C-alpha positions as CSV (number, residue, x, y, z in Angstrom):
1,M,-7.6,-20.2,5.1
2,S,-8.8,-21.5,8.5
3,V,-6.3,-23.0,10.8
4,E,-7.6,-26.4,10.6
5,Q,-6.9,-26.1,6.8
6,S,-3.5,-25.2,7.2
7,K,-2.7,-28.3,9.6
8,A,-4.2,-30.7,7.3
9,P,-1.4,-33.6,6.9
10,S,1.1,-33.0,4.2
11,P,0.9,-35.9,1.4
12,Y,3.2,-38.9,2.0
13,S,6.4,-38.6,0.0
14,N,6.8,-40.4,-3.3
15,P,8.1,-43.7,-2.7
16,Y,10.3,-43.9,-5.3
17,L,12.0,-40.5,-4.7
18,A,12.4,-41.7,-1.0
19,G,14.0,-44.8,-2.3
20,I,16.5,-42.9,-4.3
21,A,17.4,-40.7,-1.4
22,L,17.7,-43.2,0.8
23,G,20.2,-45.0,-1.5
24,L,22.0,-41.6,-1.8
25,V,22.2,-41.6,1.9
26,L,23.5,-44.9,2.1
27,L,26.1,-43.9,-0.6
28,A,27.1,-40.9,1.5
29,A,27.4,-43.1,4.6
30,F,29.9,-45.3,2.5
31,V,31.9,-42.4,1.3
32,L,31.9,-40.2,4.4
33,V,32.4,-42.6,7.0
34,G,33.4,-46.1,5.2
35,R,30.5,-47.9,6.7
36,G,27.0,-48.8,5.9
37,L,23.8,-48.4,7.6
38,G,22.3,-50.3,10.6
39,A,20.8,-49.6,13.6
40,S,21.6,-52.8,16.0
41,G,25.0,-51.6,16.4
42,G,23.9,-48.2,18.3
43,F,21.7,-50.2,20.7
44,S,24.6,-52.6,21.1
45,A,26.7,-49.6,22.2
46,L,24.4,-48.5,24.9
47,V,24.3,-51.9,26.1
48,A,28.1,-51.9,26.3
49,A,28.3,-48.5,28.3
50,G,25.5,-49.5,30.6
51,L,26.8,-53.0,31.4
52,N,30.5,-51.6,31.7
53,A,29.1,-48.9,33.9
54,V,27.3,-51.5,36.2
55,A,29.6,-54.7,36.0
56,P,32.9,-53.7,34.0
57,A,34.4,-57.2,34.6
58,H,31.4,-59.0,33.3
59,A,31.2,-56.7,30.1
60,Q,35.0,-57.1,29.4
61,G,34.4,-61.0,29.3
62,L,31.6,-60.7,26.8
63,E,33.0,-61.3,23.3
64,W,30.4,-59.5,21.5
65,L,31.0,-56.3,23.3
66,A,34.7,-56.5,22.6
67,N,34.5,-54.0,19.8
68,Y,32.4,-51.4,21.8
69,L,34.8,-51.3,24.9
70,V,37.9,-50.6,23.7
71,P,40.4,-49.0,26.1
72,G,40.8,-45.1,26.1
73,T,37.5,-44.6,24.4
74,S,33.7,-44.8,25.3
75,P,31.2,-47.1,23.7
76,L,28.8,-43.8,23.4
77,K,31.4,-42.5,20.8
78,E,30.0,-45.5,18.4
79,W,28.8,-43.4,15.1
80,L,25.9,-46.0,14.8
81,L,24.6,-44.6,18.1
82,F,24.6,-41.0,16.6
83,E,22.7,-42.3,13.4
84,V,19.9,-43.9,15.5
85,V,19.6,-40.6,17.4
86,G,19.6,-38.6,14.1
87,V,17.1,-41.1,12.8
88,F,14.8,-40.8,15.8
89,A,15.1,-36.9,15.7
90,G,14.5,-36.6,11.6
91,A,11.5,-38.5,12.1
92,L,10.0,-36.8,14.6
93,L,10.9,-33.2,12.9
94,S,9.5,-34.7,9.7
95,G,6.1,-35.8,11.5
96,L,5.7,-32.3,13.1
97,L,6.3,-30.4,9.9
98,A,4.1,-32.6,8.2
99,H,1.2,-32.2,10.9
100,R,1.3,-36.3,11.2
101,A,3.1,-36.3,14.8
102,R,0.6,-37.5,17.3
103,V,0.2,-39.7,20.4
104,G,-1.8,-42.8,20.0
105,V,-1.8,-46.5,19.3
106,D,-2.7,-47.6,16.1
107,K,-5.1,-50.7,16.3
108,G,-7.8,-52.5,14.7
109,P,-11.2,-52.5,15.8
110,R,-11.5,-55.8,17.8
111,V,-8.4,-55.5,19.7
112,A,-7.8,-53.9,23.1
113,T,-4.7,-51.4,23.3
114,G,-3.0,-53.8,25.8
115,V,-3.0,-56.8,23.3
116,R,-1.8,-54.5,20.6
117,L,1.0,-52.9,22.7
118,G,1.9,-56.8,24.0
119,M,2.0,-57.9,20.5
120,A,4.2,-55.2,19.2
121,F,6.5,-55.7,22.3
122,A,6.5,-59.3,21.4
123,G,7.5,-58.7,17.7
124,G,10.0,-56.2,18.7
125,A,11.8,-58.6,21.2
126,L,12.0,-61.4,18.4
127,M,13.3,-58.9,16.1
128,A,15.9,-58.1,18.6
129,V,17.0,-61.6,19.3
130,G,16.9,-62.4,15.4
131,A,19.3,-58.9,15.0
132,A,21.6,-60.5,17.8
133,F,21.7,-64.3,16.3
134,A,22.2,-62.4,12.7
135,R,24.9,-59.9,14.1
136,G,22.8,-57.2,12.4
137,C,19.5,-55.8,12.2
138,T,17.1,-55.9,9.2
139,S,18.4,-52.3,8.2
140,G,21.8,-53.4,8.0
141,Q,21.1,-56.7,6.3
142,A,19.0,-55.0,3.6
143,L,20.3,-51.7,2.9
144,T,24.1,-52.3,3.5
145,G,24.2,-56.2,2.8
146,G,22.0,-55.7,-0.1
147,S,23.7,-52.8,-1.6
148,L,26.9,-54.8,-1.6
149,L,25.3,-57.8,-3.1
150,N,25.9,-60.4,-0.1
151,L,24.1,-63.3,-0.9
152,G,23.2,-64.0,2.9
153,S,21.6,-60.4,3.1
154,W,19.3,-61.1,0.0
155,V,18.1,-64.5,1.1
156,F,17.9,-62.9,4.6
157,M,15.2,-60.4,3.2
158,M,13.2,-63.1,1.1
159,M,13.0,-64.9,4.4
160,V,11.7,-61.8,6.2
161,F,9.2,-61.2,3.5
162,A,8.2,-64.9,2.8
163,G,7.9,-65.2,6.9
164,A,5.7,-61.9,7.1
165,Y,3.4,-63.0,4.4
166,G,2.9,-66.6,6.0
167,L,2.3,-64.9,9.5
168,A,0.1,-62.1,8.2
169,S,-3.1,-64.5,8.3
170,T,-2.5,-65.1,11.9
171,V,-2.6,-61.6,13.2
172,R,-4.9,-60.1,10.3
173,W,-7.9,-60.6,12.6
174,Q,-6.7,-57.3,14.4
175,W,-7.5,-55.2,11.6
176,R,-10.9,-56.5,10.6
C-alpha cells in the first residue's frame, strides 16, 4: 500500500450510531454533572472573565454575568468552558485521525473567499445574538431542552429548520 492510499480519508460515521452516541453523552452529562450540554455558557464564562479583568465594577453590575462572577471562584472554572475546549480538541483529533483535517475555505465556484468568510461571520454573529436573546445556544436548546421535552425548545428547533429552509434559496447561488 502506498503512502497516498494509506492517507485516504476514512468514511464518515453512521449518522444513526453517531446520534445514539450523542444521546449517551447527553445522558452521561445529566448523570455525572447534573446538567445538559450547550456551548454558549462556555463563551459567556470567557466574556465574564475578560470583562471582570478589564472593568470589574462594570462586570459586577451586569445581571446576565452574575452567575459567572461568584466571589471566591473564577468564571474560568465553568464546566461548559471545559466542554467547549473538549469538543474542539476532540473534533480536531477526530479529523486528524480520519485524515480529514485541512486548512481551507469551503465555498462555491462563484463566490470569493472574502465574501464567503464575511457571510460566515455574519451568520455566526446572528446566531450569537439569537443565543443571547434565547439565553442558550442551539445545542443547548435542541439537545438538552429537547431531551427534557421542553415545548419552547421543540418550537425553537422547528423554527430554526423553517428559517434555514426559507433562507436557503437566497444563499444557494454561492454553491452553483
